[in-house]
C-alpha atoms as one frame of an Amber mdcrd trajectory, in Angstrom:
protein
 243.644  44.936-109.824 242.671  42.171-108.621 243.482  38.296-108.515 239.829
  37.409-108.073 238.514  40.324-106.101 236.517  38.160-106.525 237.082  39.368
-110.131 240.587  38.333-111.069 243.055  39.684-113.537 244.868  36.490-114.307
 245.196  34.916-117.707 245.085  31.166-117.815 244.169  28.251-119.983 242.556
  25.029-118.967 245.916  23.669-117.881 247.110  26.894-116.370 249.462  27.821
-119.169 249.133  31.251-120.727 247.130  31.737-123.884 248.851  30.419-126.929
 251.182  28.182-124.935 252.450  25.120-126.732 251.637  21.818-125.048 254.417
  20.909-122.664 255.187  17.328-121.819 255.779  18.311-118.226 252.160  19.360
-117.927 250.881  16.025-119.104 252.838  14.002-116.584 253.227  13.938-112.858
 256.727  15.373-113.068 256.020  17.651-110.132 256.225  15.756-106.812 253.174
  17.521-105.436 251.114  16.545-108.435 252.274  12.940-108.279 251.222  12.675
-104.663 247.911  14.341-105.298 247.094  12.261-108.333 247.525   9.119-106.285
 244.933  10.336-103.809 241.305  10.589-104.807 240.401  12.907-101.959 239.321
  16.390-102.839 240.755  18.415-100.009 241.027  16.685 -96.700 243.671  14.018
 -97.165 247.206  14.314 -95.907 248.507  14.676 -99.436 245.394  15.016-101.560
 243.992  18.470-100.654 245.325  21.936-101.293 246.321  22.047 -97.612 247.715
  18.516 -97.569 251.417  17.956 -97.026 252.216  18.007-100.733 250.595  21.373
-101.426 250.391  23.168 -98.072 253.428  25.443 -98.397 252.597  26.521-101.935
 248.919  27.057-101.113 249.714  29.200 -98.078 252.244  31.167-100.099 249.756
  31.814-102.896 247.053  32.876-100.436 249.574  35.183 -98.731 250.496  36.876
-102.011 246.863  37.354-103.047 245.994  38.649 -99.575 248.878  41.112 -99.779
 247.648  42.425-103.141 244.111  42.626-101.732 245.255  44.496 -98.632 247.201
  46.960-100.748 244.176  47.616-102.959 241.910  48.236 -99.954 244.528  50.379
 -98.232 245.179  52.545-101.293 241.474  53.370-101.689 241.557  54.664 -98.126
 244.829  56.588 -98.297 244.553  58.056-101.801 242.423  61.141-100.962 244.871
  62.207 -98.272 247.906  61.442-100.454 246.529  63.409-103.410 245.773  66.449
-101.262 249.135  66.307 -99.505 250.922  66.231-102.875 248.698  68.971-104.300
 247.534  66.542-106.954 243.738  66.352-106.770 243.578  67.275-110.451 245.597
  64.125-111.205 243.680  61.956-108.740 242.356  59.490-111.325 245.860  58.937
-112.704 246.807  57.386-109.367 244.418  54.541-110.187 244.564  54.417-113.974
 248.385  54.262-113.944 248.140  51.007-112.027 245.518  49.502-114.331 247.211
  50.682-117.519 250.585  49.259-116.528 249.056  45.997-115.316 247.275  45.523
-118.640 250.593  45.533-120.473 252.193  43.368-117.775 249.481  40.715-118.184
 250.361  40.240-121.842 254.069  40.265-120.994 253.623  37.676-118.229 251.692
  35.367-120.543 254.404  35.422-123.188 257.209  35.200-120.620 255.615  32.236
-118.831 254.994  30.521-122.159 258.637  30.764-123.179 260.509  30.546-119.876
 258.090  29.352-117.204 256.303  31.327-114.463 259.105  31.815-111.921 260.804
  34.684-113.755 257.678  36.841-114.066 256.528  35.866-110.571 259.663  37.030
-108.764 260.141  40.008-111.059 256.539  40.997-110.407 256.906  40.759-106.641
 260.073  42.879-106.813 258.365  45.481-109.041 255.318  45.572-106.782 257.453
  46.299-103.721 259.560  48.852-105.591 256.449  50.687-106.754 255.173  50.893
-103.190 258.455  52.433-102.054 258.446  54.971-104.903 254.855  55.993-104.147
 255.489  56.215-100.413 258.575  58.379-100.858 257.106  60.593-103.601 257.477
  64.360-103.228 255.168  65.173-106.116 252.013  63.721-107.600 253.926  62.900
-110.781 256.384  60.685-108.922 253.513  59.121-106.987 251.838  58.175-110.290
 255.124  56.669-111.522 255.218  54.521-108.392 251.646  53.359-108.985 252.582
  52.427-112.549 255.516  50.325-111.329 253.130  48.672-108.870 250.795  47.900
-111.754 253.570  46.198-113.706 254.330  44.077-110.658 250.688  43.256-110.022
 250.071  42.167-113.614 253.144  39.938-113.655 252.329  38.356-110.289 248.691
  37.479-110.883 249.170  35.895-114.305 252.232  33.910-113.231 250.356  32.642
-110.162 247.684  31.193-112.442 250.372  29.409-114.446 251.913  28.086-111.211
 248.508  26.712-110.218 248.188  24.912-113.553 251.599  23.284-113.171 251.595
  22.441-109.470 248.010  21.262-108.875 246.080  18.432-110.549 242.920  19.413
-112.373 240.598  18.181-109.607 242.196  20.566-107.072 242.185  23.683-109.238
 238.618  24.759-108.352 239.601  24.684-104.671 242.757  26.731-105.104 240.936
  29.190-107.356 238.232  29.539-104.700 240.977  30.396-102.214 241.861  33.374
-104.426 238.419  34.821-103.702 238.537  33.876-100.025 241.904  35.625 -99.703
 240.131  38.949-100.336 237.633  38.737 -97.482 239.857  39.595 -94.497 241.834
  42.358 -96.305 238.576  44.005 -97.422 237.478  44.180 -93.785 240.819  44.992
 -92.160 242.492  47.030 -94.905 240.466  50.262 -94.650 240.617  50.260 -90.846
 244.368  49.684 -90.699 245.130  52.093 -93.539 242.867  54.764 -92.087 244.433
  54.470 -88.648 247.960  54.582 -90.067 247.073  57.548 -92.294 245.618  59.568
 -89.440 248.302  58.804 -86.835 251.513  58.117 -88.774 250.816  59.647 -92.175
 249.691  58.297 -95.555 253.236  57.464 -96.639 253.473  54.574 -94.188 250.540
  52.857 -95.868 252.874  52.369 -98.843 256.251  52.105 -97.121 255.262  49.388
 -94.630 253.753  46.870 -97.067 257.017  45.834 -98.841 258.240  44.282 -95.577
 255.282  41.885 -95.713 256.384  40.588 -99.126 259.220  38.571 -97.591 256.947
  36.104 -95.743 255.104  34.604 -98.747 258.404  34.379-100.647 260.028  32.365
 -97.879 256.976  30.095 -97.593 256.653  29.416-101.341 260.277  29.191-102.406
 260.941  25.496-101.608 257.782  24.383-103.435 258.427  26.677-106.401 261.886
  25.194-106.881 260.328  21.766-107.503 258.077  22.950-110.356 258.763  21.191
-113.654 261.124  23.130-115.877 259.772  24.687-119.046 261.630  24.047-122.262
 262.367  27.490-123.746 260.606  28.249-126.999 262.933  28.527-130.009 262.642
  32.323-129.912 262.492  32.801-126.180 264.745  35.772-125.522 263.651  38.986
-123.846 263.571  40.835-127.167 261.262  38.232-128.692 258.965  38.259-125.667
 258.626  42.038-125.672 258.241  42.046-129.446 255.413  39.516-129.523 252.180
  40.593-131.174 250.110  40.491-127.987 252.660  42.486-125.972 252.894  45.139
-128.668 249.113  45.457-128.882 248.822  45.742-125.093 251.585  48.371-125.054
 249.774  50.357-127.743 246.574  50.244-125.679 248.415  51.389-122.539 250.168
  54.295-124.258 247.001  55.286-126.118 244.948  55.307-122.926 247.524  57.512
-121.176 247.594  60.002-124.048 243.800  60.208-124.220 243.467  60.762-120.497
 246.167  63.437-120.585 244.395  65.196-123.445 241.062  64.950-121.666 242.440
  66.713-118.605 244.027  69.496-120.700 241.134  70.760-122.854 243.024  73.101
-125.152 244.168  73.079-128.784 247.660  71.625-128.167 246.015  68.606-126.523
 244.441  67.583-129.834 247.715  66.031-131.007 248.154  63.580-128.088 244.428
  62.837-128.283 244.692  61.912-131.959 247.797  59.786-131.402 246.206  58.093
-128.402 243.049  57.233-130.319 245.076  55.929-133.271 246.974  53.604-130.947
 244.065  52.551-128.760 241.208  51.802-131.151 242.776  49.307-133.581 244.723
  47.557-130.808 241.643  46.954-128.677 239.794  45.527-131.653 242.588  43.007
-132.224 242.877  42.027-128.563 239.202  41.090-128.115 236.878  38.686-129.984
 235.334  39.931-133.207 231.976  41.587-132.552 232.733  42.582-128.955 232.063
  46.295-129.438 228.777  45.760-131.225 227.615  43.271-128.565 227.347  40.333
-130.950 225.374  37.481-129.433 227.125  34.938-127.258 230.797  35.122-126.363
 231.465  38.710-127.573 228.705  40.030-125.293 230.101  38.069-122.344 233.499
  39.699-122.879 231.959  43.158-123.349 229.840  42.803-120.219 232.912  41.977
-118.135 234.599  45.229-119.145 231.480  47.333-118.553 230.864  45.829-115.110
 234.449  46.005-113.866 235.085  49.464-115.314 231.911  51.044-113.925 232.507
  49.615-110.453 236.202  50.509-110.164 235.739  54.010-111.574 232.914  54.772
-109.135 234.721  53.133-106.231 237.867  55.179-106.876 236.015  58.450-106.203
 233.905  57.385-103.214 236.574  57.928-100.503 237.535  61.288-102.049 233.891
  62.390-102.026 233.340  61.353 -98.415 236.548  63.042 -97.214 236.225  66.309
 -99.132 232.438  66.760 -99.247 231.226  65.163 -96.011 234.294  65.648 -93.824
 234.661  61.963 -92.937 237.975  60.624 -91.763 240.015  58.471 -94.130 239.178
  55.445 -91.957 235.413  55.890 -92.170 235.570  56.699 -95.875 237.476  53.488
 -96.563 235.162  51.405 -94.370 232.205  52.488 -96.492 233.458  50.079 -99.168
 233.834  47.077 -96.861 230.287  45.759 -97.147 230.629  45.487-100.909 233.447
  42.965-100.581 231.403  40.768 -98.280 228.245  40.801-100.394 230.388  40.164
-103.480 231.383  36.832-101.933 227.720  36.183-101.115 226.667  36.900-104.699
 229.357  34.535-105.983 228.011  31.823-103.712 224.404  32.393-104.782 225.171
  32.139-108.504 226.950  28.829-107.921 223.756  27.061-106.779 222.911  24.284
-109.282 219.228  25.173-109.497 220.119  28.659-110.788 222.230  27.341-113.664
 219.413  27.649-116.277 219.048  31.333-115.340 222.698  32.378-115.595 222.129
  35.013-118.281 219.339  36.574-116.238 221.570  36.587-113.164 224.150  38.594
-115.076 221.521  41.097-116.174 220.218  41.376-112.603 223.768  41.967-111.404
 224.160  44.923-113.761 220.837  46.408-112.625 221.933  46.174-108.983 225.302
  47.762-109.812 223.625  50.639-111.656 221.281  51.185-108.708 224.157  51.196
-106.233 226.199  53.747-108.191 223.126  55.963-108.680 222.489  55.973-104.913
 226.020  57.067-103.984 225.740  60.802-104.930 222.707  61.120-102.631 225.316
  61.431 -99.867 226.076  64.904-101.243 222.674  66.103 -99.968 222.768  67.627
 -96.502 219.742  65.731 -95.234 220.996  62.318 -96.322 223.312  60.393 -93.980
 226.724  59.482 -95.357 225.955  55.889 -94.436 223.870  55.569 -97.580 227.141
  54.971 -99.456 227.914  51.874 -97.385 224.357  50.594 -97.883 224.521  51.233
-101.622 227.846  49.459-101.954 226.496  46.298-100.341 223.897  46.229-103.119
 226.522  46.800-105.791 228.831  44.138-104.360 226.073  41.535-104.489 225.348
  42.452-108.094 229.015  42.110-109.004 229.180  38.707-107.339 226.281  37.533
-109.501 227.753  39.035-112.657 231.502  38.470-112.594 231.419  34.872-111.396
 228.697  33.987-113.900 230.746  35.524-116.713 233.588  33.071-116.145 231.232
  30.104-116.070 229.382  31.230-119.184 232.606  31.922-121.071 233.798  28.335
-120.591 230.353  27.051-121.551 230.510  28.966-124.845 234.139  28.057-125.616
 235.432  24.987-127.396 238.199  23.297-125.362 240.902  24.467-127.762 239.648
  28.076-127.445 239.254  28.259-123.668 242.684  29.784-123.128 242.456  32.603
-125.662 238.861  33.368-124.676 239.840  33.505-121.006 242.613  35.942-121.910
 240.096  38.124-123.738 237.844  38.185-120.683 240.666  39.371-118.418 241.830
  41.918-120.986 238.297  43.298-121.153 238.324  43.632-117.369 241.602  45.563
-117.426 240.553  47.689-120.411 237.301  48.561-118.662 239.243  49.738-115.617
 241.646  51.840-117.671 238.952  53.364-119.877 236.359  54.259-117.277 238.732
  55.354-114.521 240.323  57.615-117.125 236.918  58.881-118.234 236.001  59.507
-114.612 239.154  61.589-114.167 238.386  63.640-117.270 234.818  64.321-116.102
 235.985  65.143-112.590 238.408  67.805-113.817 236.049  69.106-116.514 233.358
  69.833-113.917 235.722  71.614-111.544 236.857  68.813-109.241 240.512  69.671
-109.730 239.936  72.881-107.774 239.433  70.985-104.513 242.244  72.370-102.443
 244.515  70.834 -99.880 243.083  71.526 -96.442 244.986  72.021 -93.243 243.336
  68.943 -91.768 242.313  65.617 -93.175 238.639  66.442 -92.677 238.795  69.914
 -94.219 236.116  70.151 -96.923 235.566  72.145-100.049 232.268  71.786-101.834
 232.405  70.636-105.438 229.453  68.247-105.713 228.830  68.620-109.461 232.161
  66.980-110.319 231.264  63.902-108.288 227.718  63.762-109.655 229.122  63.774
-113.202 231.360  60.793-112.434 228.724  58.687-110.669 225.935  59.475-113.149
 228.151  58.433-116.045 229.184  55.169-114.386 225.569  54.360-113.537 224.771
  54.857-117.238 227.627  52.500-118.172 226.190  49.846-115.855 222.752  50.308
-117.400 224.295  49.842-120.839 225.527  46.522-119.524 221.945  45.405-118.939
 221.377  45.804-122.684 224.435  43.680-123.462 223.120  41.090-120.989 220.109
  40.580-123.269 222.457  39.308-125.990 224.309  36.678-124.015 222.627  33.841
-125.915
């Protein structure tokens, strides 16, 4: 999950309120002291009060960056520690669930956070999300079985979904419109250092202290951003509760129920896929019955047939994010179990992709490339497909394992071109009154892509024998099962190629 990784998982409207939010008088005035100060200053970022690091906004900005950086560090660290954790808990067969549980839970939490923020303001979901995120880390770190570990990852996902969406609402209420591009850009910048440092730190901790400390140590870091942000958050304008604003009404809202149906359906389908026997047909049927109609109602009409314009933009986001995350989830496991790399080196193989992602985002923002935005998105999907197709070459004895790092720099650049362009194009194709709901659809597509394709990757991995990879006596102990990895990467490369077709229907 990611607040802009640079692809974000937040849901926001033009004014930062969640989709479907009723206009609030507090958003149309300078009721927030920070906004009043900023609105009086025409400077974009360097004045004492006018910029996101000026006196009026500094504490909140640093707190937001700290929270996003913490989420980013956790995501990078988990990719590094997961292969060792799964083997230690004798849970390689459930490896994909460690990722999909997070994405599935966060998908539901996004819808919940939008409704909650709409009715009661963003502080409730923000603090609840931070608490759930820390609790999930503790559960995962203390787990004695893979099942309990997956539960912990699900609790983390709930926290992550609540936090990211509520942060976007906070931005809309605390910052004037002219400063929002700068604070949103800081979301992307907050990923750079964790992408570089996360794998190295997590790998070192895993190898010397044990994988559990990767999860158990992070909750302590949550206290700092809370202390920094709290004074500024207390000055946010109060939200008038909606007439039906109780917890029961929030959880019973149409969007929350649809998101819950998608989450439960995805879990049932993945469970059935990893238990290919007759009894599994029942959960498969129930899962499909829940998933299919709910997805159709959550996304714009025509999304799944790649209708021209906005539906294809939304579809492309899910294909790109899902293919990347599913492939990325299995790269460290492949390098540890098939090539004998340490957890540190396996995690570092993904670092270059984060850096080139930022570069791709910068390139697509150049004004002279604006007329070619649709082509940039298609090029991004081609580069992603190429990168994923190159990864399984590392399974060949004569090919250096470093090819994975080289491939991922290509894929990261492609994602930077694609994901950032998708947001720009979505707003271009949306009427002002539709920008909020369309933005929500884009983020939902991102989350659905992660859930669907990580789950599919787990099914393929087990179906082709990957679940038989045993726990070795050492971190670098290997057991050859290359076909399972080839099946995952070949499928995700095909998904990315399918995205190039959708890119031809963007206008």
